[in-house]
FIKOLZA-1660 file (N, C-alpha, C; in steps of 0.1 Angstrom, whole numbers, plus 5000, padded with zeros to 4 digits):
% residues 111
   i   px   py   pz ch aa at
   1 6756 8409 6043  A  M  N
   1 6758 8409 6032  A  M CA
   1 6766 8398 6022  A  M  C
   2 6760 8400 6010  A  L  N
   2 6769 8388 6004  A  L CA
   2 6783 8398 5997  A  L  C
   3 6793 8390 5994  A  E  N
   3 6804 8397 5988  A  E CA
   3 6802 8405 5977  A  E  C
   4 6791 8398 5968  A  S  N
   4 6792 8403 5956  A  S CA
   4 6783 8417 5957  A  S  C
   5 6775 8417 5967  A  E  N
   5 6767 8430 5969  A  E CA
   5 6780 8441 5974  A  E  C
   6 6787 8439 5982  A  K  N
   6 6796 8447 5989  A  K CA
   6 6807 8453 5974  A  K  C
   7 6810 8445 5964  A  L  N
   7 6815 8446 5956  A  L CA
   7 6810 8456 5947  A  L  C
   8 6796 8452 5944  A  A  N
   8 6790 8461 5934  A  A CA
   8 6788 8477 5939  A  A  C
   9 6786 8479 5955  A  I  N
   9 6787 8494 5962  A  I CA
   9 6799 8500 5961  A  I  C
  10 6809 8489 5961  A  A  N
  10 6824 8497 5959  A  A CA
  10 6827 8503 5946  A  A  C
  11 6821 8493 5937  A  A  N
  11 6823 8496 5924  A  A CA
  11 6817 8509 5918  A  A  C
  12 6803 8510 5922  A  H  N
  12 6796 8522 5921  A  H CA
  12 6803 8534 5930  A  H  C
  13 6809 8532 5939  A  L  N
  13 6815 8545 5944  A  L CA
  13 6827 8548 5939  A  L  C
  14 6833 8540 5932  A  H  N
  14 6845 8541 5923  A  H CA
  14 6845 8548 5912  A  H  C
  15 6831 8548 5904  A  V  N
  15 6828 8552 5893  A  V CA
  15 6825 8566 5898  A  V  C
  16 6817 8570 5907  A  V  N
  16 6811 8582 5910  A  V CA
  16 6824 8591 5917  A  V  C
  17 6834 8584 5922  A  M  N
  17 6846 8594 5925  A  M CA
  17 6852 8597 5915  A  M  C
  18 6854 8589 5906  A  R  N
  18 6861 8591 5894  A  R CA
  18 6854 8605 5886  A  R  C
  19 6842 8602 5883  A  R  N
  19 6831 8611 5877  A  R CA
  19 6833 8624 5883  A  R  C
  20 6829 8624 5896  A  K  N
  20 6826 8636 5904  A  K CA
  20 6839 8646 5909  A  K  C
  21 6852 8637 5913  A  I  N
  21 6862 8645 5921  A  I CA
  21 6872 8637 5913  A  I  C
  22 6876 8630 5904  A  G  N
  22 6886 8627 5896  A  G CA
  22 6891 8616 5901  A  G  C
  23 6892 8611 5912  A  R  N
  23 6899 8602 5921  A  R CA
  23 6896 8585 5917  A  R  C
  24 6906 8578 5916  A  V  N
  24 6907 8564 5911  A  V CA
  24 6909 8557 5920  A  V  C
  25 6902 8547 5922  A  T  N
  25 6907 8538 5933  A  T CA
  25 6903 8522 5931  A  T  C
  26 6908 8516 5940  A  D  N
  26 6909 8502 5938  A  D CA
  26 6899 8494 5943  A  D  C
  27 6889 8490 5935  A  V  N
  27 6875 8483 5941  A  V CA
  27 6878 8470 5950  A  V  C
  28 6887 8459 5942  A  E  N
  28 6890 8446 5951  A  E CA
  28 6894 8452 5966  A  E  C
  29 6907 8460 5964  A  W  N
  29 6915 8461 5974  A  W CA
  29 6906 8469 5986  A  W  C
  30 6894 8475 5981  A  M  N
  30 6883 8486 5990  A  M CA
  30 6876 8472 6000  A  M  C
  31 6875 8462 5991  A  I  N
  31 6867 8449 5997  A  I CA
  31 6876 8444 6006  A  I  C
  32 6888 8439 6003  A  R  N
  32 6897 8430 6011  A  R CA
  32 6902 8441 6022  A  R  C
  33 6904 8454 6026  A  S  N
  33 6912 8461 6032  A  S CA
  33 6903 8470 6039  A  S  C
  34 6902 8469 6053  A  P  N
  34 6892 8477 6062  A  P CA
  34 6898 8491 6064  A  P  C
  35 6911 8493 6066  A  E  N
  35 6921 8506 6067  A  E CA
  35 6918 8513 6050  A  E  C
  36 6921 8508 6041  A  Y  N
  36 6917 8513 6028  A  Y CA
  36 6902 8518 6024  A  Y  C
  37 6895 8507 6029  A  A  N
  37 6879 8513 6027  A  A CA
  37 6877 8525 6036  A  A  C
  38 6881 8523 6049  A  R  N
  38 6877 8536 6054  A  R CA
  38 6884 8549 6052  A  R  C
  39 6896 8547 6047  A  E  N
  39 6903 8562 6037  A  E CA
  39 6893 8566 6028  A  E  C
  40 6892 8558 6020  A  I  N
  40 6883 8560 6007  A  I CA
  40 6866 8568 6011  A  I  C
  41 6863 8557 6020  A  I  N
  41 6849 8564 6027  A  I CA
  41 6851 8581 6029  A  I  C
  42 6864 8583 6038  A  R  N
  42 6864 8594 6042  A  R CA
  42 6867 8603 6034  A  R  C
  43 6877 8603 6024  A  V  N
  43 6877 8612 6012  A  V CA
  43 6864 8613 6007  A  V  C
  44 6855 8604 6006  A  A  N
  44 6844 8606 5997  A  A CA
  44 6833 8616 6006  A  A  C
  45 6833 8612 6019  A  L  N
  45 6824 8620 6027  A  L CA
  45 6830 8635 6028  A  L  C
  46 6842 8637 6027  A  S  N
  46 6847 8648 6027  A  S CA
  46 6844 8658 6019  A  S  C
  47 6838 8657 6009  A  D  N
  47 6832 8665 5999  A  D CA
  47 6819 8668 5998  A  D  C
  48 6809 8674 6004  A  P  N
  48 6798 8678 6008  A  P CA
  48 6789 8680 5996  A  P  C
  49 6796 8688 5986  A  Q  N
  49 6790 8691 5973  A  Q CA
  49 6782 8680 5963  A  Q  C
  50 6788 8665 5966  A  H  N
  50 6783 8658 5957  A  H CA
  50 6772 8649 5963  A  H  C
  51 6759 8652 5965  A  V  N
  51 6751 8641 5972  A  V CA
  51 6751 8627 5968  A  V  C
  52 6756 8622 5953  A  E  N
  52 6758 8612 5953  A  E CA
  52 6766 8601 5954  A  E  C
  53 6778 8609 5959  A  L  N
  53 6790 8608 5964  A  L CA
  53 6787 8601 5978  A  L  C
  54 6781 8609 5986  A  L  N
  54 6779 8612 6000  A  L CA
  54 6769 8599 6002  A  L  C
  55 6761 8594 5993  A  D  N
  55 6749 8583 5991  A  D CA
  55 6757 8571 5992  A  D  C
  56 6766 8570 5981  A  W  N
  56 6775 8558 5978  A  W CA
  56 6784 8555 5990  A  W  C
  57 6791 8564 5996  A  A  N
  57 6800 8562 6008  A  A CA
  57 6795 8558 6019  A  A  C
  58 6781 8564 6023  A  N  N
  58 6774 8561 6035  A  N CA
  58 6770 8544 6035  A  N  C
  59 6765 8540 6020  A  R  N
  59 6762 8527 6019  A  R CA
  59 6772 8518 6019  A  R  C
  60 6783 8521 6011  A  L  N
  60 6798 8511 6014  A  L CA
  60 6802 8510 6032  A  L  C
  61 6799 8519 6039  A  Q  N
  61 6805 8521 6050  A  Q CA
  61 6791 8514 6061  A  Q  C
  62 6781 8514 6055  A  D  N
  62 6768 8504 6060  A  D CA
  62 6771 8491 6062  A  D  C
  63 6775 8486 6044  A  A  N
  63 6777 8472 6039  A  A CA
  63 6792 8470 6046  A  A  C
  64 6802 8476 6048  A  L  N
  64 6815 8471 6053  A  L CA
  64 6816 8469 6068  A  L  C
  65 6808 8482 6075  A  F  N
  65 6812 8482 6090  A  F CA
  65 6799 8482 6095  A  F  C
  66 6791 8475 6096  A  P  N
  66 6775 8473 6102  A  P CA
  66 6777 8479 6117  A  P  C
  67 6765 8487 6119  A  A  N
  67 6765 8494 6132  A  A CA
  67 6767 8483 6144  A  A  C
  68 6765 8471 6140  A  S  N
  68 6767 8461 6155  A  S CA
  68 6782 8460 6155  A  S  C
  69 6788 8459 6144  A  L  N
  69 6806 8456 6146  A  L CA
  69 6813 8469 6146  A  L  C
  70 6805 8482 6146  A  A  N
  70 6814 8494 6141  A  A CA
  70 6824 8496 6158  A  A  C
  71 6820 8489 6165  A  K  N
  71 6827 8491 6178  A  K CA
  71 6825 8482 6186  A  K  C
  72 6839 8473 6179  A  P  N
  72 6838 8460 6191  A  P CA
  72 6845 8461 6204  A  P  C
  73 6844 8454 6209  A  E  N
  73 6852 8453 6223  A  E CA
  73 6865 8455 6218  A  E  C
  74 6877 8463 6227  A  R  N
  74 6890 8462 6222  A  R CA
  74 6896 8450 6230  A  R  C
  75 6903 8442 6223  A  R  N
  75 6910 8430 6226  A  R CA
  75 6924 8433 6230  A  R  C
  76 6932 8426 6236  A  A  N
  76 6944 8427 6242  A  A CA
  76 6954 8426 6229  A  A  C
  77 6947 8418 6222  A  D  N
  77 6960 8415 6210  A  D CA
  77 6955 8425 6196  A  D  C
  78 6948 8432 6197  A  A  N
  78 6941 8440 6189  A  A CA
  78 6952 8452 6184  A  A  C
  79 6955 8456 6174  A  P  N
  79 6969 8466 6169  A  P CA
  79 6962 8481 6177  A  P  C
  80 6975 8486 6183  A  D  N
  80 6971 8502 6186  A  D CA
  80 6968 8513 6175  A  D  C
  81 6956 8520 6175  A  S  N
  81 6952 8528 6164  A  S CA
  81 6962 8540 6162  A  S  C
  82 6969 8543 6173  A  R  N
  82 6978 8553 6173  A  R CA
  82 6992 8550 6167  A  R  C
  83 6994 8538 6163  A  L  N
  83 7007 8532 6155  A  L CA
  83 7003 8535 6140  A  L  C
  84 7014 8536 6133  A  P  N
  84 7014 8537 6118  A  P CA
  84 7007 8522 6113  A  P  C
  85 6998 8523 6102  A  G  N
  85 6992 8509 6100  A  G CA
  85 7000 8501 6086  A  G  C
  86 6994 8495 6078  A  D  N
  86 7002 8490 6066  A  D CA
  86 7004 8502 6057  A  D  C
  87 6997 8513 6057  A  F  N
  87 7001 8521 6045  A  F CA
  87 7015 8531 6048  A  F  C
  88 7018 8530 6061  A  A  N
  88 7032 8535 6060  A  A CA
  88 7042 8529 6055  A  A  C
  89 7039 8512 6055  A  D  N
  89 7052 8504 6048  A  D CA
  89 7051 8506 6032  A  D  C
  90 7038 8511 6029  A  S  N
  90 7038 8510 6012  A  S CA
  90 7043 8523 6006  A  S  C
  91 7046 8535 6014  A  R  N
  91 7053 8548 6010  A  R CA
  91 7066 8546 6009  A  R  C
  92 7070 8555 5998  A  L  N
  92 7086 8555 5991  A  L CA
  92 7094 8558 6001  A  L  C
  93 7103 8551 6005  A  K  N
  93 7112 8557 6015  A  K CA
  93 7123 8569 6010  A  K  C
  94 7132 8566 5997  A  N  N
  94 7139 8576 5991  A  N CA
  94 7133 8579 5979  A  N  C
  95 7125 8592 5978  A  P  N
  95 7121 8595 5967  A  P CA
  95 7132 8598 5956  A  P  C
  96 7127 8593 5942  A  L  N
  96 7137 8595 5933  A  L CA
  96 7139 8611 5929  A  L  C
  97 7153 8617 5931  A  S  N
  97 7156 8630 5926  A  S CA
  97 7157 8629 5910  A  S  C
  98 7152 8642 5905  A  P  N
  98 7153 8641 5893  A  P CA
  98 7167 8645 5886  A  P  C
  99 7170 8636 5875  A  K  N
  99 7183 8636 5868  A  K CA
  99 7183 8646 5856  A  K  C
 100 7196 8649 5853  A  A  N
 100 7197 8658 5840  A  A CA
 100 7193 8652 5828  A  A  C
 101 7190 8658 5819  A  P  N
 101 7180 8651 5809  A  P CA
 101 7193 8645 5799  A  P  C
 102 7192 8635 5794  A  P  N
 102 7201 8627 5786  A  P CA
 102 7207 8638 5773  A  P  C
 103 7220 8637 5769  A  P  N
 103 7224 8643 5759  A  P CA
 103 7217 8639 5742  A  P  C
 104 7215 8650 5735  A  P  N
 104 7208 8649 5724  A  P CA
 104 7218 8637 5717  A  P  C
 105 7208 8626 5709  A  R  N
 105 7213 8615 5699  A  R CA
 105 7223 8621 5689  A  R  C
 106 7214 8629 5682  A  Y  N
 106 7216 8634 5668  A  Y CA
 106 7222 8647 5671  A  Y  C
 107 7236 8648 5667  A  V  N
 107 7243 8660 5671  A  V CA
 107 7241 8668 5656  A  V  C
 108 7244 8662 5648  A  G  N
 108 7242 8669 5633  A  G CA
 108 7232 8664 5626  A  G  C
 109 7231 8664 5612  A  S  N
 109 7221 8662 5604  A  S CA
 109 7220 8646 5599  A  S  C
 110 7209 8641 5595  A  L  N
 110 7207 8626 5593  A  L CA
 110 7216 8624 5581  A  L  C
 111 7220 8615 5577  A  R  N
 111 7228 8612 5563  A  R CA
 111 7216 8606 5553  A  R  C
% end
């Protein structure tokens, strides 16, 4: 399948997810990162109420992960699926704590 066709399917899924469940996705990254694409497909398939969402998620899954490539032979240098992936590295290490509001700028009246 052409890259442009995969991008078109991902764009359709993005629009449907935004309209139906309010979820915003990154279409370009969905095509580039198999891990991100699998997670987006999982989220889309977890909502069975929206048939259109299920349809586009299945189309994207078929486009990005064809049945012949769905279960490739495990190679010795393949990463272990039980270990955290690249998403763990992108999470915020130290969440910001809420700060006290700044003091008011104008104490009295304006001149």
